[in-house]
C-alpha positions as CSV (number, residue, x, y, z in Angstrom):
1,M,0.0,0.0,0.0
2,Q,1.2,3.5,-0.8
3,K,1.8,5.5,2.3
4,K,-1.4,6.5,4.1
5,E,-0.2,10.1,4.5
6,E,0.3,10.5,0.7
7,I,-3.1,9.0,-0.1
8,M,-4.9,11.3,2.4
9,E,-3.0,14.3,1.1
10,K,-4.1,13.5,-2.5
11,L,-7.7,13.1,-1.4
12,S,-7.6,16.4,0.4
13,K,-6.3,18.2,-2.7
14,G,-8.8,16.5,-5.0
15,E,-6.0,14.7,-6.9
16,L,-7.5,11.3,-6.0
17,K,-11.1,10.2,-6.1
18,L,-12.7,8.1,-3.4
19,H,-13.1,5.1,-5.7
20,Q,-9.5,5.2,-6.8
21,I,-8.2,4.5,-3.3
22,D,-8.6,0.7,-4.0
23,N,-5.9,1.1,-6.7
24,Y,-3.4,2.2,-4.1
25,T,-4.1,-0.5,-1.5
26,T,-3.6,-4.3,-1.5
27,K,-6.7,-5.1,0.7
28,T,-10.3,-4.0,0.6
29,Q,-10.3,-3.3,4.3
30,E,-7.4,-0.9,4.0
31,A,-9.4,1.1,1.4
32,V,-12.5,1.1,3.6
33,D,-10.5,2.3,6.6
34,L,-8.8,5.1,4.5
35,R,-12.1,6.4,3.2
36,R,-13.6,6.4,6.6
37,E,-10.6,8.2,8.1
38,F,-10.8,10.8,5.3
39,V,-14.4,11.6,5.9
40,E,-13.8,11.7,9.7
41,K,-11.2,14.3,9.0
42,V,-13.4,16.3,6.6
43,S,-16.5,16.2,8.8
44,G,-14.7,16.5,12.1
45,T,-16.5,13.5,13.6
46,S,-15.7,10.1,14.9
47,L,-17.3,7.1,13.1
48,K,-16.5,4.4,15.6
49,H,-19.8,2.7,15.2
50,L,-19.8,2.6,11.4
51,S,-16.4,0.9,11.6
52,H,-17.6,-2.2,13.5
53,Y,-19.2,-4.9,11.4
54,S,-18.9,-8.5,10.4
55,L,-20.0,-8.3,6.7
56,D,-17.5,-9.5,4.1
57,M,-16.8,-6.2,2.4
58,D,-14.9,-7.9,-0.4
59,E,-18.0,-9.7,-1.4
60,A,-20.3,-6.7,-0.8
61,M,-18.2,-4.6,-3.2
62,K,-18.8,-7.0,-6.0
63,R,-22.5,-6.4,-6.2
64,N,-23.9,-4.3,-3.3
65,I,-21.9,-1.1,-2.6
66,E,-19.3,1.3,-3.9
67,N,-16.9,3.5,-1.9
68,P,-17.8,1.7,1.4
69,I,-16.8,3.2,4.7
70,G,-18.6,0.8,7.0
71,T,-22.1,-0.3,7.8
72,I,-25.1,1.0,9.8
73,Q,-26.9,-0.9,12.5
74,I,-30.7,-1.2,12.9
75,P,-32.2,-3.1,15.8
76,V,-33.8,-6.5,14.8
77,G,-36.6,-7.9,16.8
78,L,-38.6,-11.1,16.6
79,A,-42.4,-11.3,16.2
80,G,-44.4,-14.5,16.4
81,P,-45.0,-17.2,16.0
82,L,-47.2,-16.2,13.1
83,H,-49.6,-19.0,12.1
84,I,-50.1,-19.3,8.3
85,N,-52.1,-21.5,6.0
86,G,-50.7,-20.9,2.6
87,E,-50.1,-22.8,-0.6
88,H,-46.3,-22.5,0.0
89,S,-46.2,-21.7,3.7
90,Q,-47.7,-23.8,6.4
91,G,-47.4,-23.6,10.2
92,N,-45.7,-21.3,12.6
93,Y,-43.0,-18.7,11.7
94,Y,-40.9,-16.4,13.8
95,V,-40.5,-13.2,11.9
96,P,-37.4,-10.9,12.2
97,L,-38.2,-7.2,11.8
98,A,-35.6,-4.5,11.6
99,T,-36.9,-1.1,12.8
100,S,-36.1,1.8,15.1
101,E,-39.8,2.5,15.8
102,G,-40.8,1.6,19.3
103,A,-44.1,-0.2,19.6
104,L,-44.0,-1.8,16.1
105,L,-42.7,-5.2,17.2
106,A,-45.1,-5.3,20.1
107,S,-48.0,-4.5,17.8
108,V,-47.1,-7.1,15.2
109,N,-46.6,-9.6,18.0
110,R,-50.1,-9.0,19.3
111,G,-51.5,-9.6,15.8
112,C,-49.5,-12.8,15.6
113,S,-51.2,-14.0,18.8
114,V,-54.6,-13.6,17.1
115,T,-53.5,-15.9,14.3
116,R,-52.6,-18.5,16.9
117,A,-55.9,-18.1,18.7
118,T,-57.8,-18.8,15.4
119,D,-57.3,-21.1,12.5
120,G,-54.5,-18.8,11.3
121,V,-54.0,-16.6,8.3
122,T,-55.0,-18.0,4.9
123,V,-52.6,-16.6,2.2
124,R,-52.7,-17.0,-1.6
125,I,-50.5,-15.5,-4.4
126,I,-52.7,-13.9,-7.0
127,D,-50.0,-13.1,-9.6
128,D,-46.2,-13.0,-10.0
129,K,-44.4,-10.8,-12.5
130,M,-41.8,-8.1,-13.0
131,T,-42.1,-5.2,-15.5
132,R,-39.9,-2.9,-17.5
133,A,-41.5,-0.2,-19.7
134,P,-39.2,1.8,-22.1
135,V,-40.3,5.0,-23.8
136,I,-39.9,5.0,-27.6
137,K,-40.2,8.0,-29.9
138,A,-41.5,7.9,-33.4
139,N,-41.6,10.6,-36.0
140,S,-45.3,11.3,-35.6
141,A,-48.4,10.0,-33.9
142,V,-49.3,8.0,-37.0
143,E,-45.9,6.3,-36.9
144,A,-46.2,5.8,-33.1
145,L,-49.4,3.8,-33.8
146,E,-47.6,1.8,-36.4
147,V,-44.9,0.9,-33.8
148,K,-47.7,-0.2,-31.4
149,E,-49.2,-2.4,-34.1
150,W,-45.7,-3.8,-34.9
151,I,-45.2,-4.8,-31.3
152,D,-48.6,-6.5,-31.2
153,R,-47.8,-8.5,-34.4
154,H,-44.2,-9.4,-33.5
155,Y,-44.6,-10.6,-29.9
156,I,-42.9,-14.0,-30.6
157,E,-39.8,-12.4,-32.0
158,L,-39.6,-10.0,-29.0
159,K,-40.1,-12.9,-26.6
160,E,-37.3,-15.0,-28.2
161,A,-34.9,-12.1,-28.1
162,A,-35.7,-11.3,-24.5
163,E,-35.4,-14.9,-23.3
164,S,-32.1,-15.4,-25.1
165,T,-30.5,-13.3,-22.3
166,T,-31.7,-15.3,-19.3
167,R,-32.2,-18.9,-18.1
168,H,-34.9,-18.0,-15.6
169,G,-36.9,-15.1,-17.1
170,K,-39.9,-15.6,-19.4
171,L,-41.6,-12.8,-21.3
172,L,-45.3,-13.2,-20.5
173,K,-46.7,-10.3,-22.5
174,V,-46.1,-6.8,-23.8
175,D,-49.3,-5.1,-22.6
176,P,-50.5,-2.4,-22.3
177,V,-48.8,-0.5,-25.1
178,V,-49.7,3.2,-24.5
179,V,-49.3,5.9,-27.1
180,V,-49.0,9.6,-26.0
181,G,-48.4,11.9,-29.0
182,R,-45.5,10.3,-30.8
183,Y,-44.2,8.5,-27.7
184,V,-44.9,4.8,-27.2
185,Y,-44.8,3.1,-23.8
186,P,-44.8,-0.7,-24.0
187,R,-45.0,-2.5,-20.6
188,F,-42.8,-5.7,-20.9
189,T,-44.0,-8.2,-18.3
190,F,-41.8,-11.1,-17.2
191,S,-41.7,-14.0,-14.7
192,T,-38.4,-14.1,-12.9
193,G,-38.2,-17.1,-10.7
194,D,-36.7,-16.6,-7.2
195,S,-34.9,-13.4,-8.2
196,M,-36.6,-10.1,-7.8
197,G,-35.6,-9.6,-11.4
198,M,-35.1,-5.9,-12.1
199,N,-31.6,-6.4,-13.6
200,M,-32.9,-9.5,-15.5
201,V,-35.8,-7.8,-17.1
202,T,-33.8,-4.7,-17.9
203,I,-31.2,-6.7,-19.9
204,A,-33.9,-8.8,-21.6
205,T,-36.0,-5.8,-22.6
206,E,-33.0,-4.1,-24.1
207,K,-32.4,-7.1,-26.3
208,S,-36.0,-7.0,-27.5
209,L,-35.6,-3.3,-28.3
210,E,-32.7,-4.0,-30.6
211,I,-35.1,-5.8,-33.0
212,L,-37.8,-3.2,-32.6
213,T,-35.6,-0.3,-33.4
214,R,-34.0,-2.1,-36.3
215,E,-37.3,-3.0,-37.9
216,T,-39.3,0.1,-37.2
217,G,-36.7,2.9,-37.1
218,A,-38.1,4.2,-33.9
219,H,-35.8,5.7,-31.3
220,V,-35.5,4.4,-27.7
221,V,-35.5,7.6,-25.5
222,A,-35.0,5.7,-22.2
223,L,-35.0,2.0,-21.3
224,S,-37.3,2.9,-18.3
225,G,-40.1,5.3,-19.2
226,N,-41.7,5.3,-15.7
227,F,-44.6,3.2,-16.9
228,D,-42.9,0.2,-15.2
229,V,-43.5,1.6,-12.4
230,D,-40.4,1.0,-10.4
231,K,-39.8,2.4,-6.9
232,K,-42.7,4.8,-7.1
233,P,-46.4,4.6,-5.9
234,S,-48.7,4.3,-8.9
235,A,-52.3,3.4,-9.8
236,V,-51.2,1.1,-12.6
237,N,-49.2,-1.1,-10.1
238,L,-52.1,-1.0,-7.7
239,I,-54.4,-2.4,-10.4
240,E,-52.1,-4.5,-12.7
241,G,-49.8,-5.6,-9.9
242,R,-46.0,-6.0,-9.9
243,G,-43.7,-8.4,-8.2
244,K,-45.8,-10.7,-6.1
245,T,-49.5,-9.9,-5.8
246,V,-50.7,-11.5,-2.5
247,V,-53.9,-11.6,-0.5
248,A,-54.2,-12.7,3.2
249,E,-57.4,-13.2,5.2
250,I,-58.5,-14.3,8.6
251,R,-61.8,-14.9,10.4
252,I,-61.8,-14.0,14.0
253,P,-64.6,-14.9,16.5
254,S,-66.0,-11.9,18.3
255,E,-64.8,-13.2,21.7
256,I,-61.2,-13.3,20.5
257,V,-61.5,-9.8,19.1
258,E,-62.6,-8.6,22.6
259,K,-60.0,-10.7,24.4
260,K,-57.0,-10.1,22.3
261,L,-57.7,-6.7,20.7
262,K,-59.7,-5.2,23.6
263,T,-62.4,-3.9,21.2
264,T,-65.4,-5.0,19.2
265,V,-65.9,-6.3,15.7
266,Q,-68.2,-3.3,14.9
267,A,-65.6,-0.8,16.1
268,I,-62.9,-2.3,13.8
269,V,-65.2,-2.4,10.8
270,E,-66.1,1.3,11.4
271,V,-62.5,2.4,11.8
272,N,-61.5,0.6,8.6
273,M,-64.3,2.3,6.7
274,A,-63.7,5.8,8.1
275,K,-59.9,5.7,8.1
276,N,-58.7,3.3,5.4
277,M,-61.5,3.9,2.9
278,I,-62.9,7.3,3.3
279,G,-59.8,8.9,4.9
280,S,-57.6,7.5,2.1
281,A,-60.0,8.6,-0.6
282,I,-60.2,12.3,0.6
283,A,-56.4,12.3,0.8
284,G,-56.0,10.9,-2.7
285,S,-53.9,8.0,-1.4
286,M,-52.7,5.3,-3.8
287,G,-53.4,2.6,-1.1
288,F,-56.2,2.1,1.4
289,N,-54.5,0.8,4.4
290,A,-53.2,1.8,7.9
291,H,-49.5,1.0,7.8
292,Y,-48.3,-1.6,5.4
293,A,-45.1,0.3,5.0
294,N,-44.1,-0.3,8.6
295,I,-44.2,-4.1,8.3
296,V,-43.0,-4.3,4.7
297,G,-40.1,-1.9,5.5
298,A,-39.0,-3.8,8.6
299,L,-39.1,-7.1,6.8
300,F,-37.3,-5.7,3.7
301,L,-34.5,-4.2,5.8
302,A,-34.0,-7.4,7.8
303,T,-33.9,-9.7,4.8
304,G,-31.8,-7.6,2.3
305,Q,-34.6,-6.6,-0.1
306,D,-34.2,-3.4,-2.1
307,A,-35.3,-0.8,0.4
308,A,-36.7,1.6,-2.3
309,H,-39.3,-1.1,-3.1
310,I,-40.9,-0.3,0.2
311,V,-42.6,2.5,-1.7
312,E,-44.4,0.0,-3.9
313,G,-44.9,-2.7,-1.3
314,S,-46.9,-0.3,0.9
315,L,-49.6,-0.1,-1.8
316,G,-52.7,-2.2,-0.9
317,I,-56.2,-2.4,0.5
318,T,-57.5,-3.5,3.9
319,T,-61.0,-4.8,4.2
320,A,-62.9,-5.5,7.4
321,E,-66.4,-6.9,7.6
322,E,-68.8,-8.3,10.2
323,E,-69.8,-11.9,9.3
324,K,-72.4,-13.6,11.5
325,G,-71.1,-11.6,14.5
326,D,-67.4,-12.4,13.8
327,L,-64.7,-10.3,12.1
328,Y,-63.6,-11.1,8.5
329,F,-60.3,-9.2,7.9
330,S,-58.1,-9.2,4.8
331,V,-55.1,-7.4,3.3
332,T,-54.3,-7.3,-0.4
333,L,-50.8,-6.4,-1.5
334,P,-50.6,-6.0,-5.3
335,D,-47.0,-4.9,-5.6
336,L,-44.3,-6.8,-3.6
337,P,-41.0,-7.1,-5.4
338,L,-39.2,-9.8,-3.5
339,A,-36.2,-12.1,-3.8
340,T,-34.7,-15.1,-1.9
341,V,-31.5,-15.1,-4.1
342,G,-29.3,-12.3,-5.5
343,G,-29.0,-8.7,-4.5
344,G,-28.9,-7.8,-0.9
345,T,-30.1,-11.3,0.2
346,R,-26.5,-12.5,0.1
347,L,-25.4,-10.1,2.8
348,E,-24.6,-12.1,5.9
349,T,-27.2,-10.5,8.2
350,A,-29.9,-10.7,5.6
351,K,-29.1,-14.4,4.9
352,E,-29.4,-15.1,8.7
353,C,-32.8,-13.4,8.9
354,M,-34.0,-15.3,5.9
355,E,-32.8,-18.5,7.4
356,I,-34.8,-17.8,10.6
357,L,-37.8,-17.9,8.2
358,G,-36.5,-20.9,6.3
359,V,-36.7,-19.1,3.0
360,Y,-33.1,-18.5,1.9
361,G,-32.2,-19.7,-1.6
362,G,-33.9,-21.1,-4.6
363,G,-37.5,-22.3,-4.7
364,K,-38.5,-20.2,-1.6
365,V,-39.7,-16.9,-2.9
366,R,-43.4,-17.8,-3.0
367,E,-43.2,-19.0,0.6
368,F,-41.5,-15.8,1.5
369,A,-44.2,-13.7,-0.2
370,E,-46.9,-15.5,1.8
371,I,-45.0,-14.9,5.1
372,V,-44.7,-11.1,4.2
373,A,-48.5,-10.9,3.5
374,G,-49.3,-12.8,6.7
375,T,-47.1,-10.5,8.8
376,V,-48.6,-7.4,7.2
377,L,-52.1,-8.7,8.2
378,A,-50.9,-9.3,11.8
379,G,-49.5,-5.7,12.0
380,E,-52.5,-4.1,10.3
381,L,-55.0,-6.0,12.5
382,S,-53.2,-5.0,15.6
383,L,-53.1,-1.3,14.7
384,M,-56.8,-1.3,13.7
385,G,-57.6,-2.9,17.0
386,A,-55.5,-0.3,18.9
387,L,-57.3,2.6,17.1
388,A,-60.7,1.1,17.7
389,A,-59.9,0.7,21.4
390,G,-58.3,4.1,21.7
391,H,-55.0,2.6,22.7
392,L,-52.6,3.9,20.0
393,A,-51.3,7.0,21.9
394,R,-50.8,5.0,25.1
395,A,-48.8,2.3,23.3
396,H,-46.5,4.9,21.7
397,K,-46.1,6.7,25.0
398,D,-45.2,3.5,26.8
399,L,-43.1,1.9,24.2
400,G,-42.0,4.6,21.7
401,R,-40.9,7.1,24.3
402,G,-39.4,4.7,26.9
């Protein structure tokens, strides 16, 4: 390694970029430490906690991070057991949740206790797909319509080109194909196996576009035209779905509602209508739920999912109905981009959390999706019960403020 003093001096003078430090060191850890020492000097702060970690930074730098200086720490708690009756998940699960919000784990845990006091949460996957939607420019609106018609006629060629880039991805459809002026927005929809699949479908779509541009003469403005819709809340994803589309439901006898949630079936039904339905409608919300983002976020952080997909994962609708005196309660999540292989799932802490659930590796992603939906139901049910009973502020005062 070149002398540390020389490297630090070059960094200070702007003669050396942060990513170039690795060229002057023989070990990844040396570069990590130098970057951290440099930012400590520049910012005038000590980063002693960022510097303590057990992740293999050599491996992380291959796929997960650039210019690393350390890691952050988020407390991980355990909720459960959660009792699930799914097609791919059966039985009791302990669920790791990473969060800094006091009262969240306690709330989800209470919801889990309801699943054990009943027949459990029934979960089903409605759909499974990943999308990429480029924006293509033609010379006129007339030619844009011709491009749209060409896509409709040549689906097989587009499919063959896309699938030539991957062993696991399959092009399911190119639909809808929207024309705005002379711009064309085709939504390429794929199945991606156990991978979340964004990289996969991006590369596959690009290959299809090589044929399209060659044959039509149209110009690809951007490989993503925001009609995907990736990492943003959207009506099209709420309706069409993206990632895993999952529904979870539970039937709770009235006596269990009163015993476990300290409220009544009628009160929960009214809170759901007034808050999740009417309140969301007057706010113009994309989703009609109380706090899916809390549970989805905590699970995504714990298991190494792409954190930006929490924006999509929080879309969804909660229903609550009285049925012969008992409570029927469901959550529908149309847009859960998930993976059990690749991306951040390979990070050591994420792998351990997924192993707690028993879902790490190939062939496990549908089981994982059902667990996520079941956990969201437990958390949603508990919060709705707290609101109906008037206990929300007290819980946050006791647990959130210490």
